[in-house]
DOFI-71380 format. One record per residue (C-alpha): y, x, z. Coordinates in steps of 0.05 Angstrom, whole numbers, padded with zeros to 5 digits, always signed. Layout:
<pts>
YXZ
...
</pts>
This chain:
<pts>
-00094-00687-05468
-00167-00694-05452
-00185-00765-05468
-00243-00762-05420
-00205-00732-05362
-00197-00798-05327
-00273-00806-05326
-00288-00738-05298
-00274-00759-05227
-00269-00828-05197
-00258-00839-05123
-00312-00886-05098
-00296-00925-05036
-00351-00940-04986
-00384-01006-05002
-00421-01053-04955
-00496-01053-04955
-00500-01123-04983
-00453-01181-04997
-00485-01220-04941
-00464-01170-04887
-00390-01164-04904
-00368-01220-04951
-00310-01206-04997
-00242-01221-04969
-00216-01287-04997
-00149-01288-05031
-00088-01298-04987
-00062-01368-04979
-00005-01386-05026
+00063-01360-05009
+00098-01423-05032
+00160-01437-04991
+00150-01491-04938
+00200-01546-04923
+00251-01521-04872
+00284-01555-04812
+00356-01572-04828
+00367-01514-04875
+00343-01462-04824
+00286-01412-04832
+00240-01453-04787
+00184-01489-04825
+00182-01564-04816
+00107-01559-04803
+00118-01527-04734
+00149-01593-04710
+00081-01627-04715
+00047-01566-04683
+00095-01564-04624
+00091-01640-04612
+00015-01636-04616
+00016-01580-04565
+00061-01621-04519
+00012-01680-04520
-00049-01635-04511
-00018-01598-04453
+00003-01664-04422
-00070-01684-04423
-00096-01618-04396
-00046-01606-04341
-00042-01679-04322
-00116-01679-04309
-00114-01612-04271
-00056-01635-04228
-00099-01684-04190
-00165-01647-04196
-00164-01608-04130
-00145-01669-04089
-00197-01710-04127
-00250-01661-04103
-00221-01660-04033
-00207-01735-04020
-00253-01773-04068
-00314-01728-04069
-00301-01701-03998
-00314-01629-04015
-00289-01572-03972
-00227-01532-03990
-00267-01471-04012
-00314-01513-04055
-00256-01551-04086
-00221-01485-04101
-00284-01455-04131
-00300-01514-04176
-00227-01519-04198
-00227-01446-04221
-00296-01451-04250
-00271-01508-04295
-00209-01468-04313
-00251-01408-04329
-00297-01448-04375
-00236-01476-04411
-00213-01405-04426
-00282-01378-04444
-00295-01429-04499
-00236-01403-04542
-00281-01345-04563
-00327-01396-04596
-00268-01433-04625
-00238-01369-04653
-00303-01349-04686
-00309-01417-04720
-00236-01417-04740
-00233-01348-04771
-00302-01349-04803
-00318-01421-04823
-00270-01479-04819
-00202-01447-04812
-00151-01461-04758
-00129-01528-04785
-00198-01560-04788
-00219-01533-04720
-00157-01563-04689
-00168-01632-04718
-00244-01637-04725
-00274-01598-04669
-00220-01590-04616
-00198-01662-04612
-00265-01695-04626
-00305-01659-04572
-00261-01660-04510
-00310-01618-04471
-00303-01561-04522
-00234-01583-04544
-00198-01530-04505
-00240-01477-04538
-00224-01505-04607
-00150-01515-04594
-00126-01456-04552
-00142-01397-04597
-00117-01433-04660
-00055-01472-04646
-00008-01414-04628
-00034-01370-04685
-00032-01429-04733
+00041-01440-04717
+00055-01366-04729
+00021-01373-04797
+00073-01422-04819
+00126-01367-04822
+00136-01318-04878
+00137-01245-04859
+00211-01239-04875
+00224-01290-04819
+00193-01248-04763
+00252-01260-04717
+00246-01335-04723
+00171-01329-04711
+00185-01292-04646
+00232-01348-04624
+00178-01399-04644
+00132-01372-04590
+00185-01387-04538
+00193-01458-04565
+00118-01464-04566
+00114-01445-04493
+00170-01493-04478
+00129-01550-04507
+00070-01530-04464
+00111-01533-04401
+00148-01596-04422
+00081-01631-04427
+00059-01599-04362
+00124-01619-04327
+00119-01693-04343
+00044-01698-04332
+00044-01659-04267
+00097-01707-04240
+00070-01772-04269
-00006-01766-04258
-00001-01757-04182
+00042-01820-04181
-00011-01857-04221
-00063-01832-04172
-00026-01849-04107
+00021-01907-04123
-00029-01949-04163
-00091-01978-04130
-00156-01984-04169
-00212-02023-04134
-00174-02014-04069
-00170-01938-04074
-00127-01884-04105
-00129-01895-04180
-00162-01832-04206
-00187-01872-04266
-00116-01883-04289
-00095-01812-04272
-00150-01786-04318
-00144-01841-04370
-00071-01831-04388
-00083-01757-04406
-00141-01780-04449
-00095-01826-04487
-00047-01769-04499
-00104-01731-04533
-00109-01788-04583
-00034-01784-04596
-00040-01709-04605
-00093-01720-04659
-00049-01770-04696
+00013-01726-04694
-00024-01664-04716
-00056-01697-04776
+00011-01727-04798
+00034-01658-04819
-00029-01638-04856
+00003-01640-04925
+00058-01590-04909
+00018-01539-04869
+00007-01469-04895
-00068-01463-04885
-00096-01392-04888
-00169-01395-04910
-00224-01370-04864
-00239-01297-04877
-00314-01292-04864
-00352-01286-04800
-00300-01241-04768
-00330-01238-04697
-00398-01218-04724
-00367-01167-04771
-00327-01135-04714
-00388-01130-04668
-00432-01101-04724
-00378-01052-04745
-00369-01026-04674
-00443-01022-04662
-00456-00985-04727
-00399-00935-04713
-00427-00920-04643
-00500-00914-04665
-00481-00873-04727
-00441-00826-04684
-00499-00813-04636
-00548-00804-04693
-00504-00750-04723
-00489-00705-04665
-00504-00640-04702
-00452-00586-04700
-00458-00579-04776
-00428-00648-04786
-00353-00647-04781
-00318-00691-04731
-00277-00751-04752
-00207-00771-04731
-00228-00837-04698
-00295-00859-04671
-00293-00921-04715
-00289-00877-04777
-00364-00868-04767
-00372-00938-04796
-00344-00915-04863
-00412-00908-04894
-00425-00982-04888
-00360-01021-04880
-00296-01024-04921
-00232-00989-04901
-00194-01053-04888
-00244-01079-04838
-00246-01012-04802
-00170-01010-04797
-00168-01081-04771
-00220-01065-04718
-00181-01004-04698
-00119-01046-04687
-00161-01098-04650
-00194-01049-04602
-00128-01016-04585
-00101-01083-04560
-00166-01104-04527
-00165-01040-04486
-00096-01059-04463
-00122-01127-04441
-00170-01099-04390
-00122-01103-04330
-00092-01170-04348
-00141-01219-04314
-00113-01201-04246
-00046-01233-04264
-00080-01298-04282
-00120-01296-04218
-00054-01303-04181
-00018-01350-04229
-00073-01403-04232
-00076-01411-04156
-00016-01457-04160
-00064-01514-04173
-00113-01495-04118
-00093-01451-04059
-00019-01467-04064
-00033-01541-04070
-00077-01537-04008
-00021-01500-03973
+00027-01557-03992
-00020-01607-03957
-00003-01572-03891
+00072-01580-03903
+00120-01638-03899
+00140-01666-03966
+00198-01708-03941
+00260-01678-03974
+00307-01732-03948
+00326-01760-04016
+00255-01757-04042
+00184-01751-04017
+00138-01703-04054
+00063-01709-04053
+00026-01642-04045
+00000-01642-04117
+00069-01659-04144
+00096-01591-04121
+00063-01561-04182
+00118-01594-04223
+00164-01538-04202
+00127-01489-04248
+00138-01523-04315
+00208-01546-04293
+00229-01475-04279
+00196-01450-04343
+00241-01497-04383
+00301-01466-04348
+00278-01393-04348
+00257-01387-04421
+00327-01399-04450
+00358-01361-04391
+00316-01300-04405
+00321-01304-04481
+00396-01318-04484
+00424-01283-04423
+00379-01234-04386
+00345-01198-04444
+00411-01189-04483
+00445-01162-04420
+00388-01113-04408
+00393-01091-04481
+00468-01080-04476
+00455-01035-04416
+00417-00989-04463
+00348-01005-04433
+00291-01010-04483
+00257-01071-04452
+00193-01071-04493
+00140-01125-04491
+00095-01084-04446
+00151-01069-04398
+00167-01143-04393
+00094-01157-04377
+00093-01103-04323
+00156-01132-04290
+00122-01201-04293
+00064-01173-04254
+00111-01146-04200
+00145-01213-04193
+00076-01247-04183
+00060-01195-04129
+00124-01214-04093
+00108-01288-04100
+00042-01280-04064
+00075-01239-04010
+00123-01297-03999
+00064-01346-04000
+00031-01304-03945
+00094-01307-03903
+00098-01383-03911
+00024-01388-03891
+00036-01348-03828
+00094-01394-03808
+00051-01456-03820
-00003-01427-03774
+00049-01412-03721
+00073-01485-03722
+00003-01515-03722
-00029-01536-03657
-00072-01484-03624
-00146-01493-03634
-00196-01489-03576
-00236-01424-03572
-00307-01413-03552
-00326-01448-03487
-00262-01488-03488
-00243-01560-03501
-00177-01597-03507
-00172-01662-03467
-00120-01716-03461
-00122-01779-03418
-00103-01848-03442
-00092-01898-03386
-00100-01970-03411
-00105-01999-03340
-00048-02040-03310
-00028-01987-03260
-00025-01912-03253
-00088-01869-03245
-00097-01800-03215
-00149-01759-03254
-00185-01700-03223
-00238-01656-03254
-00292-01642-03202
-00323-01573-03202
-00313-01503-03176
-00237-01504-03183
-00228-01580-03172
-00162-01579-03210
-00120-01639-03230
-00106-01649-03304
-00036-01669-03287
+00005-01656-03225
+00026-01729-03223
-00012-01793-03234
-00017-01820-03305
+00021-01884-03314
-00003-01944-03354
+00003-01931-03429
+00036-01864-03417
+00041-01820-03478
+00013-01751-03462
+00059-01693-03482
+00001-01648-03499
-00074-01635-03491
-00100-01600-03429
-00148-01541-03437
-00214-01542-03399
-00262-01483-03394
-00337-01491-03403
-00392-01449-03374
-00437-01461-03434
-00429-01488-03505
-00440-01558-03479
-00429-01584-03409
-00425-01647-03367
-00358-01658-03332
-00350-01701-03269
-00284-01738-03261
-00253-01773-03201
-00207-01831-03218
-00161-01856-03163
-00136-01927-03178
-00100-01966-03123
-00143-01953-03063
-00206-01942-03104
-00240-01876-03123
-00285-01881-03184
-00331-01824-03203
-00354-01816-03275
-00391-01764-03317
-00382-01745-03391
-00415-01694-03436
-00372-01649-03481
-00382-01592-03532
-00341-01530-03541
-00284-01524-03592
-00273-01600-03594
-00216-01647-03579
-00228-01707-03533
-00191-01767-03506
-00212-01797-03439
-00196-01871-03444
-00189-01908-03377
-00195-01984-03380
-00196-02042-03332
-00265-02066-03311
-00255-02129-03270
-00218-02108-03207
-00240-02036-03218
-00234-01986-03275
-00282-01948-03320
-00276-01893-03372
-00303-01872-03439
-00298-01804-03474
-00283-01805-03549
-00281-01746-03596
-00215-01736-03633
-00200-01701-03699
-00222-01630-03686
-00163-01597-03721
-00110-01610-03773
-00156-01622-03831
-00122-01685-03857
-00097-01645-03917
-00030-01679-03922
-00060-01747-03909
-00049-01789-03846
-00109-01800-03800
-00113-01860-03753
-00161-01898-03708
-00156-01962-03668
-00175-01985-03598
-00184-02061-03594
-00169-02090-03524
-00179-02162-03549
-00241-02202-03534
-00260-02212-03607
-00273-02165-03665
-00215-02148-03712
-00218-02131-03786
-00159-02088-03809
-00140-02082-03883
-00109-02014-03899
-00107-02022-03974
-00177-01995-03985
-00237-02029-04016
-00266-02048-03949
-00233-02070-03884
-00238-02029-03821
-00276-02065-03767
-00260-02054-03693
-00307-02084-03641
-00281-02127-03584
-00269-02105-03512
-00243-02035-03521
-00281-02019-03584
-00259-01954-03617
-00258-01951-03693
-00276-01893-03738
-00221-01850-03769
-00188-01873-03833
-00141-01831-03875
-00084-01860-03916
-00024-01835-03955
+00040-01818-03919
+00089-01876-03917
+00116-01937-03882
+00066-01990-03861
+00107-02048-03833
+00057-02103-03849
-00017-02088-03843
-00060-02151-03850
-00111-02163-03794
-00161-02218-03782
-00202-02243-03724
-00252-02300-03723
-00198-02349-03702
-00132-02324-03731
-00097-02279-03782
-00039-02234-03762
-00005-02169-03782
+00011-02104-03747
+00072-02060-03756
+00046-01988-03756
+00114-01957-03775
+00119-01889-03809
+00055-01850-03817
+00076-01779-03832
+00045-01719-03868
-00014-01688-03832
-00007-01729-03768
-00062-01765-03730
-00049-01830-03693
-00083-01874-03642
-00065-01949-03643
-00082-01993-03584
-00084-02067-03603
-00061-02111-03546
-00041-02184-03537
+00002-02182-03474
+00063-02219-03502
+00078-02286-03532
+00091-02253-03600
+00017-02245-03613
-00024-02181-03621
+00016-02117-03623
-00002-02044-03638
+00017-01991-03587
+00024-01924-03624
+00009-01854-03600
+00015-01791-03643
-00035-01741-03615
-00034-01691-03672
+00039-01680-03694
+00061-01685-03766
+00070-01624-03809
+00134-01590-03788
+00148-01540-03843
+00184-01568-03903
+00150-01563-03971
+00216-01536-03997
+00197-01468-03968
+00148-01462-04027
+00207-01459-04075
+00218-01383-04072
+00145-01367-04088
+00145-01416-04146
+00210-01386-04173
+00182-01315-04169
+00115-01331-04201
+00147-01373-04256
+00196-01317-04273
+00136-01271-04276
+00098-01320-04320
+00157-01324-04370
+00160-01249-04375
+00085-01240-04378
+00055-01299-04414
+00109-01315-04466
+00115-01242-04484
+00039-01234-04485
+00030-01292-04534
+00079-01262-04584
+00052-01191-04572
-00020-01214-04586
+00001-01247-04652
+00044-01188-04675
-00008-01135-04660
-00066-01174-04692
-00090-01160-04763
-00082-01221-04807
-00157-01234-04808
-00164-01232-04732
-00104-01269-04703
-00147-01325-04674
-00196-01273-04647
-00141-01236-04611
-00111-01301-04585
-00180-01319-04558
-00186-01251-04526
-00118-01263-04493
-00144-01329-04466
-00209-01296-04444
-00168-01255-04394
-00148-01322-04363
-00221-01341-04356
-00238-01275-04322
-00179-01284-04275
-00205-01352-04253
-00274-01322-04241
-00241-01271-04195
-00211-01328-04153
-00278-01364-04153
-00313-01302-04125
-00261-01289-04072
-00260-01363-04050
-00336-01364-04043
-00349-01297-04011
-00286-01276-03975
-00282-01290-03901
-00208-01274-03897
-00158-01323-03868
-00112-01353-03921
-00051-01309-03909
-00094-01246-03912
-00125-01270-03977
-00055-01278-04007
-00038-01207-03986
-00103-01182-04017
-00087-01213-04084
-00016-01186-04081
-00040-01115-04068
-00094-01118-04121
-00044-01139-04174
+00004-01084-04153
-00050-01032-04165
-00068-01065-04231
+00005-01065-04251
+00008-00990-04240
-00054-00979-04284
-00026-01025-04338
+00041-00988-04338
+00006-00922-04349
-00036-00951-04406
+00026-00983-04436
+00064-00918-04434
+00015-00887-04484
+00009-00949-04528
+00050-00947-04592
+00062-01019-04618
+00049-01028-04692
+00083-01071-04743
+00045-01118-04790
+00063-01075-04850
+00034-01014-04814
-00034-01047-04813
-00032-01064-04886
-00001-00998-04906
-00053-00958-04870
-00107-00986-04915
-00079-00944-04972
-00096-00882-04932
-00163-00850-04945
-00215-00854-04890
-00238-00782-04881
-00291-00768-04932
-00359-00745-04907
-00363-00671-04920
-00421-00625-04920
-00493-00641-04936
-00494-00718-04942
-00570-00717-04936
-00563-00696-04863
-00530-00762-04844
-00582-00808-04814
-00554-00873-04842
-00601-00926-04868
-00593-00970-04929
-00524-00941-04944
-00492-00937-05013
-00438-00887-05030
</pts>
């Protein structure tokens, strides 16, 4: 045997340029067995992680549940602006995980980011928490317990939706049922979720001694970017036909970066390419808190046994998730498997997209029905007019002009409730109308100016032995957004201050003074405190329903004191909010098949050094989806039902593209990533001097 044979040839792997560019991989974290839950293969540490996630999600979704209506009612923004800001905030929350993942994998590690950065800086907390907590839970499992780890992601998603379920139901109640400074208590609705963040921090740190904590593995994000950039630039620098081609374009980084990093980046880019179509799904799913909530404000939340506020309808999503996850895991998926169908992760995600498409088609149908039931709006050069006769006898009203038509065929009786508005045509955008009022044997002529596309009430009142009239502008359309609008006419001879539970009283001037509009929550108002200069009394306003507008005339014609005569001139929302149930059921089933599967898929396909990076990339698709909604809300001129159809069709096209991409994707197992590192990256053949690489050691 040649004693020197082993020195004649030694395979030399490619080394990095300098230790600063690609630091050595730290040793793996200890494989010591972790305490288990009741003798099972589930680590005890995941209990603290799941409870922490429950509290953190309670905080996040509790705040988001009231956010759209906070913009709408408290800040008085428009629906489009409220929707845009809502999705801009959601997008920012899902962009910051990229920063959190970079810090977690390269500097502090997942555990320290969760406790130090994520929960200390609430503004950036979502970015610190989201990419780490799911992957950190997966790290608690040993590789031999892969099946239990898959089930963990379902339990993890259950904890998310349990927190969301409770907070989405409770925080709207804190907002609407509790008064702070005479208004809806947004301070309490935002404060309770903040308290849950403190509890999340305490619970998470309680398990610090039993966590398996993988150490950070260098500046992974920077390494990935540099590796990809070097491979691309090196490939274009060496385009000569004399240089042999390589199996994969990332193999062109072999002169500078180690095999393990190149294999990890290959696995990462394969999954990232698959993520390209995913944002469209999130664009639909996240509209539950914006467009669907706004749709609910135009529906009636009275279910008979319970009254739902518009922002409480979102509670259906987490509630159905808690039902669907065990239903799918224990019943549907096993049944599909017994039928011989290979229901892979990517196929589940594609079916989830189709269900979301159907949900938005149903939402569009509901929107069309709502529009059909809503009062018709006046067109150009039109107004809607009703007459309110507060005189002691009937009055005949005639509009003088070319046609000289009567508003009603019969005279209008005293305090008669008009069945509907009458439509008048204008010759220009604004016009003066002349009216003839016949009262007893008198004919009174009056003139009032009106503008097109408006709603008006002509109020006729006694004026000594004669009558007079005044024209007041009504709510232009049903923009009360689930609230109740009201105004008052005071027939008394002294000013009245009315307390409606707000910070300031509503003042109504004497002698047929007309108040401004005031919006309140739907409900019964049997005792409304009122005050004049000489006495205090109360008014019974009765039930004020969803979306309705009321006119109250305060009179004192009986011995029982001042009374309120009530007229509903914009009817309450007619369509029940229960009609949103099918769209919520469809989109939630799609979410379970898409999101739960995607979480587990992202973890299983990620190299060990890049699990947080891939989790952050998964969350980044959510951010891009919210940006899509923001753009459509700001620049689309479509009516709402057409916008729903647009999103449904776009996702259907994206689903087709994703299915084609998924057909050619071959999922890899964790051992495949590690095992592939033993394979030799193709060696550079030919004249090595011809390669235009700089500062490279072989």
